[in-house]
Residue frames as qw, qx, qy, qz and C-alpha x, y, z in Angstrom:
[[0.015, 0.681, 0.068, 0.729, -37.95, -17.08, -63.50],
 [0.655, -0.718, -0.109, -0.210, -38.97, -17.69, -59.85],
 [0.860, -0.225, -0.077, 0.451, -35.48, -19.02, -59.14],
 [0.440, 0.397, 0.017, 0.805, -33.85, -15.91, -60.59],
 [0.297, -0.747, -0.097, -0.587, -36.14, -13.66, -58.56],
 [0.821, -0.551, -0.139, 0.057, -35.28, -15.67, -55.44],
 [0.748, -0.009, -0.067, 0.660, -31.55, -15.16, -55.98],
 [0.153, 0.586, 0.051, 0.794, -32.01, -11.44, -56.51],
 [0.572, -0.740, -0.121, -0.332, -33.83, -11.27, -53.17],
 [0.868, -0.339, -0.092, 0.350, -30.91, -13.09, -51.57],
 [0.566, 0.285, 0.002, 0.773, -28.34, -10.75, -53.12],
 [0.120, -0.695, -0.071, -0.705, -30.23, -7.69, -51.97],
 [0.746, -0.642, -0.136, -0.113, -30.59, -9.17, -48.47],
 [0.811, -0.130, -0.073, 0.565, -26.85, -9.81, -48.27],
 [0.331, 0.487, 0.056, 0.807, -26.18, -6.32, -49.55],
 [0.383, -0.780, -0.154, -0.469, -28.38, -4.86, -46.82],
 [0.819, -0.534, -0.100, 0.183, -26.14, -6.43, -44.18],
 [0.721, 0.013, 0.067, 0.690, -22.98, -4.85, -45.57],
 [0.130, -0.713, -0.079, 0.684, -21.67, -1.25, -45.45],
 [0.557, 0.678, 0.380, 0.291, -22.13, 0.91, -48.51],
 [0.425, -0.148, 0.069, 0.890, -19.70, 3.54, -49.73],
 [0.247, 0.282, -0.038, -0.926, -22.44, 5.36, -51.66],
 [0.682, 0.420, 0.495, -0.337, -25.62, 4.72, -53.53],
 [0.351, -0.124, 0.701, 0.608, -24.97, 3.33, -56.98],
 [0.435, 0.388, -0.151, -0.798, -26.60, 4.51, -60.18],
 [0.796, 0.278, -0.383, -0.379, -26.60, 1.09, -61.76],
 [0.772, -0.344, 0.530, -0.072, -26.09, -2.56, -60.85],
 [0.444, 0.572, -0.644, -0.247, -23.44, -4.42, -62.85],
 [0.953, -0.141, 0.184, -0.195, -23.55, -8.23, -63.04],
 [0.179, -0.584, 0.770, 0.182, -20.34, -10.27, -62.90],
 [0.878, 0.302, -0.083, -0.362, -20.56, -12.86, -65.66],
 [0.922, 0.206, -0.233, 0.230, -17.11, -14.50, -65.60],
 [0.189, 0.715, -0.478, 0.474, -13.72, -14.51, -63.93],
 [0.813, -0.301, -0.466, 0.175, -12.30, -15.66, -60.62],
 [0.247, -0.825, 0.367, -0.352, -10.83, -14.64, -57.26],
 [0.903, 0.057, -0.394, 0.164, -7.98, -16.92, -56.20],
 [0.387, -0.803, 0.412, -0.188, -6.07, -17.15, -52.91],
 [0.979, 0.071, -0.073, 0.175, -2.94, -19.30, -53.14],
 [0.461, 0.670, -0.375, 0.444, 0.80, -19.40, -52.55],
 [0.763, -0.515, -0.241, 0.306, 3.17, -19.31, -49.62],
 [0.178, 0.294, 0.612, -0.713, 2.67, -16.72, -48.27],
 [0.275, 0.566, 0.767, 0.123, -0.89, -16.59, -49.52],
 [0.068, 0.256, -0.118, -0.957, -1.85, -13.71, -51.83],
 [0.457, 0.549, 0.667, -0.214, -5.19, -13.11, -53.52],
 [0.058, -0.152, 0.495, 0.854, -5.44, -12.31, -57.22],
 [0.415, 0.555, 0.631, -0.348, -8.66, -11.40, -58.98],
 [0.074, 0.187, -0.498, -0.844, -9.83, -10.81, -62.51],
 [0.211, 0.483, 0.846, -0.076, -13.54, -10.69, -63.27],
 [0.135, 0.237, -0.133, -0.953, -16.10, -8.65, -65.14],
 [0.423, 0.512, 0.735, -0.136, -19.24, -8.55, -67.19],
 [0.393, 0.684, 0.452, 0.415, -20.90, -6.54, -69.92],
 [0.118, 0.890, 0.067, 0.435, -19.11, -3.20, -70.11],
 [0.327, -0.840, 0.354, -0.247, -16.74, -3.52, -67.15],
 [0.850, 0.142, -0.444, 0.247, -13.64, -5.35, -65.92],
 [0.501, -0.806, 0.257, -0.181, -11.79, -5.63, -62.60],
 [0.848, 0.273, -0.346, 0.296, -8.20, -6.78, -62.10],
 [0.148, -0.813, 0.394, -0.401, -5.74, -6.80, -59.23],
 [0.739, -0.023, -0.615, 0.274, -3.79, -8.57, -56.52],
 [0.452, -0.783, 0.164, -0.394, -3.93, -8.14, -52.74],
 [0.505, 0.360, -0.715, 0.323, -0.82, -9.35, -50.99],
 [0.105, 0.050, -0.810, 0.575, -1.01, -11.26, -47.69],
 [0.566, 0.037, 0.155, -0.809, -4.77, -11.60, -48.11],
 [0.008, 0.054, 0.994, 0.095, -6.84, -14.80, -47.92],
 [0.618, 0.059, 0.076, -0.781, -10.46, -15.26, -48.97],
 [0.715, 0.105, -0.603, -0.336, -12.40, -18.52, -49.04],
 [0.158, 0.176, -0.870, 0.433, -11.68, -19.83, -45.55],
 [0.534, -0.001, 0.351, -0.769, -15.42, -19.62, -44.82],
 [0.578, 0.116, -0.685, -0.427, -15.97, -22.86, -46.77],
 [0.370, -0.121, -0.886, 0.252, -16.21, -24.82, -43.51],
 [0.030, -0.315, -0.593, 0.741, -18.01, -22.32, -41.29],
 [0.128, 0.727, 0.595, 0.320, -20.13, -20.51, -43.85],
 [0.241, -0.787, -0.215, 0.525, -20.32, -16.72, -43.79],
 [0.365, 0.930, 0.041, -0.003, -18.80, -13.66, -45.40],
 [0.666, -0.263, 0.242, 0.655, -15.36, -13.09, -46.87],
 [0.369, 0.903, 0.217, 0.042, -14.15, -10.23, -49.03],
 [0.636, -0.124, 0.123, 0.751, -11.46, -7.94, -50.28],
 [0.065, 0.824, 0.043, -0.562, -10.71, -4.34, -51.15],
 [0.722, 0.552, 0.301, 0.289, -10.44, -3.73, -54.90],
 [0.387, 0.803, -0.095, 0.444, -7.28, -1.88, -55.90],
 [0.636, -0.767, 0.056, 0.066, -5.61, -2.23, -52.52],
 [0.652, -0.453, 0.409, 0.451, -2.19, -3.34, -53.79],
 [0.073, 0.551, -0.485, -0.676, -2.25, -3.02, -57.57],
 [0.760, 0.358, -0.288, -0.460, -3.07, -4.60, -60.91],
 [0.959, -0.136, 0.245, -0.033, -2.67, -8.36, -61.13],
 [0.802, 0.259, 0.132, 0.522, 0.11, -7.96, -63.72],
 [0.253, -0.892, 0.001, 0.374, 2.67, -5.24, -63.03],
 [0.693, 0.454, 0.160, 0.536, 4.44, -3.99, -66.20],
 [0.358, 0.056, -0.113, 0.925, 6.41, -0.70, -66.28],
 [0.038, 0.499, 0.520, -0.692, 4.44, 2.15, -64.68],
 [0.214, 0.334, -0.240, -0.886, 3.69, 4.01, -67.90],
 [0.489, 0.029, -0.672, -0.556, 1.80, 1.03, -69.31],
 [0.091, 0.043, 0.889, -0.447, 0.30, -0.33, -66.08],
 [0.236, -0.428, -0.740, -0.461, -3.28, -1.58, -66.60],
 [0.390, -0.421, 0.132, -0.808, -6.18, -0.04, -64.73],
 [0.169, -0.016, 0.891, -0.420, -7.60, -1.82, -61.71],
 [0.361, 0.533, 0.711, -0.281, -11.17, -1.14, -62.85],
 [0.021, 0.077, -0.471, -0.879, -12.57, -0.14, -66.23],
 [0.373, 0.552, 0.667, -0.333, -16.22, 0.77, -66.86],
 [0.354, 0.282, 0.568, 0.687, -16.88, 1.38, -70.54],
 [0.003, -0.680, -0.414, -0.605, -18.08, 4.88, -71.34],
 [0.488, -0.845, -0.209, -0.064, -17.67, 6.04, -67.72],
 [0.007, 0.863, -0.455, 0.219, -14.05, 5.87, -66.63],
 [0.768, 0.137, -0.573, 0.252, -11.37, 3.95, -64.77],
 [0.554, -0.793, 0.169, -0.188, -9.96, 3.58, -61.28],
 [0.665, 0.364, -0.531, 0.378, -6.35, 2.97, -60.24],
 [0.686, -0.693, -0.221, -0.030, -6.14, 2.15, -56.57],
 [0.789, -0.267, -0.080, 0.547, -2.39, 2.14, -56.02],
 [0.415, 0.349, 0.067, 0.838, -1.12, 5.32, -57.77],
 [0.242, -0.663, -0.130, -0.697, -3.70, 7.39, -55.93],
 [0.124, 0.155, -0.778, 0.596, -3.01, 5.69, -52.58],
 [0.597, 0.002, 0.279, -0.752, -6.67, 4.77, -52.38],
 [0.342, 0.068, 0.934, 0.070, -8.87, 1.91, -53.53],
 [0.256, 0.012, -0.547, -0.797, -11.49, 1.22, -56.18],
 [0.729, -0.223, -0.161, -0.627, -14.23, -0.33, -54.07],
 [0.333, -0.294, 0.845, -0.297, -14.89, -3.68, -52.44],
 [0.681, -0.012, -0.575, -0.453, -16.48, -7.08, -52.99],
 [0.482, -0.289, 0.677, -0.474, -18.08, -9.28, -50.33],
 [0.523, 0.127, -0.784, -0.308, -18.56, -13.02, -50.86],
 [0.593, -0.240, 0.496, -0.587, -21.06, -15.19, -48.94],
 [0.549, 0.150, -0.783, -0.250, -21.37, -18.97, -48.86],
 [0.848, -0.400, 0.035, -0.346, -23.10, -21.69, -46.84],
 [0.395, -0.572, 0.719, -0.011, -20.86, -24.20, -45.02],
 [0.494, 0.295, -0.765, -0.288, -19.68, -27.30, -46.85],
 [0.886, -0.254, 0.104, -0.373, -21.38, -30.53, -45.85],
 [0.121, 0.558, -0.818, 0.073, -18.73, -32.95, -44.54],
 [0.869, -0.100, -0.439, -0.208, -19.02, -36.72, -44.27],
 [0.777, -0.604, 0.173, -0.037, -17.89, -38.76, -41.27],
 [0.885, 0.005, 0.194, 0.423, -14.88, -39.94, -43.31],
 [0.311, 0.930, -0.034, 0.195, -13.75, -36.44, -44.24],
 [0.797, -0.172, -0.054, 0.577, -9.94, -36.05, -44.12],
 [0.047, -0.983, -0.032, 0.175, -8.69, -32.55, -43.25],
 [0.514, -0.499, 0.477, 0.509, -5.22, -33.50, -44.49],
 [0.132, -0.079, 0.718, 0.679, -6.35, -33.81, -48.12],
 [0.332, 0.592, 0.674, -0.290, -9.56, -32.43, -49.59],
 [0.043, 0.060, 0.472, 0.879, -11.20, -30.79, -52.60],
 [0.096, 0.564, 0.733, -0.368, -14.54, -29.13, -51.75],
 [0.015, 0.237, 0.364, 0.901, -17.00, -26.87, -53.56],
 [0.039, 0.607, 0.678, -0.411, -19.98, -24.80, -52.37],
 [0.231, 0.737, 0.411, 0.485, -22.10, -22.10, -54.04],
 [0.305, -0.409, -0.260, 0.820, -21.55, -18.42, -53.26],
 [0.220, 0.871, 0.373, 0.233, -23.06, -15.03, -54.03],
 [0.493, -0.087, -0.057, 0.864, -21.21, -11.72, -54.28],
 [0.040, 0.940, 0.323, 0.103, -22.16, -8.10, -53.69],
 [0.580, -0.270, -0.004, 0.768, -19.94, -5.06, -53.83],
 [0.148, 0.948, 0.174, -0.223, -19.29, -1.57, -55.09],
 [0.666, 0.213, 0.200, 0.687, -17.02, -0.01, -57.72],
 [0.133, -0.811, -0.136, 0.553, -15.88, 3.58, -57.20],
 [0.331, 0.073, 0.523, 0.782, -15.90, 4.69, -60.83],
 [0.143, -0.473, -0.409, -0.767, -17.86, 7.75, -61.85],
 [0.493, -0.459, 0.137, -0.726, -20.81, 8.11, -59.49],
 [0.334, -0.269, 0.845, -0.320, -20.36, 4.49, -58.40],
 [0.699, 0.074, -0.528, -0.476, -21.77, 1.12, -59.37],
 [0.715, -0.292, 0.554, -0.312, -23.05, -1.77, -57.29],
 [0.429, 0.355, -0.784, -0.274, -21.91, -5.20, -58.46],
 [0.799, -0.161, 0.433, -0.386, -23.52, -8.62, -57.95],
 [0.498, 0.417, -0.724, -0.230, -22.53, -12.12, -58.99],
 [0.860, -0.244, 0.336, -0.297, -22.67, -15.80, -58.15],
 [0.595, 0.492, -0.632, -0.067, -20.72, -18.98, -58.68],
 [0.938, -0.270, -0.218, 0.022, -18.86, -21.68, -56.80],
 [0.203, -0.808, 0.525, -0.175, -16.14, -21.57, -54.14],
 [0.940, 0.110, -0.312, 0.087, -13.60, -24.40, -54.38],
 [0.371, -0.789, 0.472, -0.131, -11.11, -25.19, -51.61],
 [0.891, 0.262, -0.351, 0.118, -8.13, -27.46, -52.29],
 [0.350, -0.769, 0.488, -0.217, -5.70, -28.63, -49.63],
 [0.947, 0.095, -0.289, 0.099, -3.00, -31.29, -49.40],
 [0.422, -0.820, 0.378, -0.079, -0.59, -31.69, -46.50],
 [0.753, -0.273, 0.577, 0.161, 1.10, -34.77, -47.98],
 [0.754, 0.635, 0.166, 0.016, 1.41, -34.06, -51.72],
 [0.499, 0.731, -0.277, 0.375, 4.80, -32.34, -51.63],
 [0.736, -0.219, -0.391, 0.507, 7.80, -32.81, -49.34],
 [0.384, -0.276, -0.257, 0.843, 8.29, -30.00, -46.81],
 [0.153, 0.030, -0.128, -0.979, 5.40, -27.93, -48.15],
 [0.306, 0.449, 0.765, -0.346, 1.63, -27.70, -48.07],
 [0.020, 0.224, 0.567, 0.792, -0.58, -27.04, -51.09],
 [0.083, 0.592, 0.667, -0.444, -3.63, -24.85, -50.47],
 [0.010, 0.073, 0.392, 0.917, -5.87, -22.81, -52.74],
 [0.247, 0.568, 0.644, -0.449, -9.27, -21.16, -52.50],
 [0.092, 0.034, 0.548, 0.830, -10.99, -20.22, -55.77],
 [0.388, 0.560, 0.474, -0.558, -14.21, -18.26, -56.32],
 [0.192, 0.053, 0.704, 0.682, -15.29, -18.87, -59.93],
 [0.394, 0.399, 0.224, -0.797, -18.05, -16.64, -61.30],
 [0.176, 0.185, 0.884, 0.393, -20.59, -18.22, -63.64],
 [0.482, 0.030, -0.110, -0.869, -23.86, -17.39, -65.34],
 [0.288, -0.028, 0.934, -0.208, -25.85, -20.28, -63.88],
 [0.285, -0.277, -0.776, -0.489, -28.69, -22.29, -65.35],
 [0.509, -0.518, -0.106, -0.679, -32.07, -21.78, -63.62],
 [0.863, -0.353, -0.361, 0.019, -31.60, -24.85, -61.39],
 [0.625, 0.045, -0.338, 0.702, -28.23, -23.54, -60.20],
 [0.108, -0.470, 0.062, -0.874, -29.75, -20.14, -59.42],
 [0.734, -0.498, -0.220, -0.407, -32.25, -21.96, -57.20],
 [0.844, -0.158, -0.362, 0.362, -29.44, -23.88, -55.47],
 [0.364, 0.252, -0.237, 0.865, -27.51, -20.68, -54.82],
 [0.340, -0.516, -0.069, -0.783, -30.61, -18.88, -53.59],
 [0.818, -0.451, -0.296, -0.197, -31.67, -21.60, -51.17],
 [0.771, -0.076, -0.345, 0.531, -28.18, -22.03, -49.73],
 [0.234, 0.279, -0.175, 0.915, -27.62, -18.33, -49.21],
 [0.492, -0.564, -0.195, -0.634, -31.08, -17.82, -47.70],
 [0.840, -0.403, -0.341, 0.128, -30.16, -20.33, -44.99],
 [0.589, 0.076, -0.238, 0.768, -26.86, -18.50, -44.45],
 [0.068, -0.466, -0.010, -0.882, -28.58, -15.13, -44.09],
 [0.683, -0.554, -0.290, -0.377, -31.16, -16.54, -41.67],
 [0.822, -0.285, -0.320, 0.375, -28.43, -18.02, -39.45],
 [0.414, 0.228, -0.145, 0.869, -26.40, -14.80, -39.57],
 [0.297, -0.548, -0.101, -0.776, -29.35, -12.63, -38.55],
 [0.799, -0.493, -0.320, -0.132, -30.25, -15.08, -35.77],
 [0.731, -0.107, -0.307, 0.599, -26.69, -15.00, -34.38],
 [0.166, 0.349, -0.082, 0.919, -26.64, -11.20, -34.41],
 [0.520, -0.580, -0.225, -0.586, -30.00, -11.08, -32.62],
 [0.833, -0.408, -0.345, 0.147, -28.72, -13.37, -29.85],
 [0.596, 0.056, -0.225, 0.769, -25.64, -11.17, -29.36],
 [0.064, -0.551, -0.065, -0.829, -27.68, -8.01, -28.80]]
């Protein structure tokens, strides 16, 4: 229980550092899904949700996850380009669905459906680390906002994985960043909380020195 409380403090602290579109009536928890940046050129697709809501889309020419080495914040606008799968317009899926409240379609309205910010501590590298070929993972937390109805804040946690290979394929480079949302065990909540608390402390310290 203490670990869960610690993570909630971290999430709220991260949220306090980020801009808010409006005050939300309710906090929704992301329980599963992923945000993936991959391809050449790199696009970011996302599909995630939890009890009573779902989010789906793709942002072209967008990369998230590059903070795995430096630590810090990454994020994306929900509904910026369109649903992840694009069938004929009359049957196009919604970007965001909140059961019993409504939906949001970012593209047809030339607007967006909210945002999500992702925060992670830096990966710990060994002296033998090879930047030409790696597969790394670090914990992350997420905060954001969905513009459906009067608005909903969203929170979540999981693991960021970065894969890179400059020698696996001739004349091409493989690279992928994946945020996978999970419902962690208590020990994992503690790991996420401790890592993000360090990140927040460093971020606040850097901002104080810049003032």
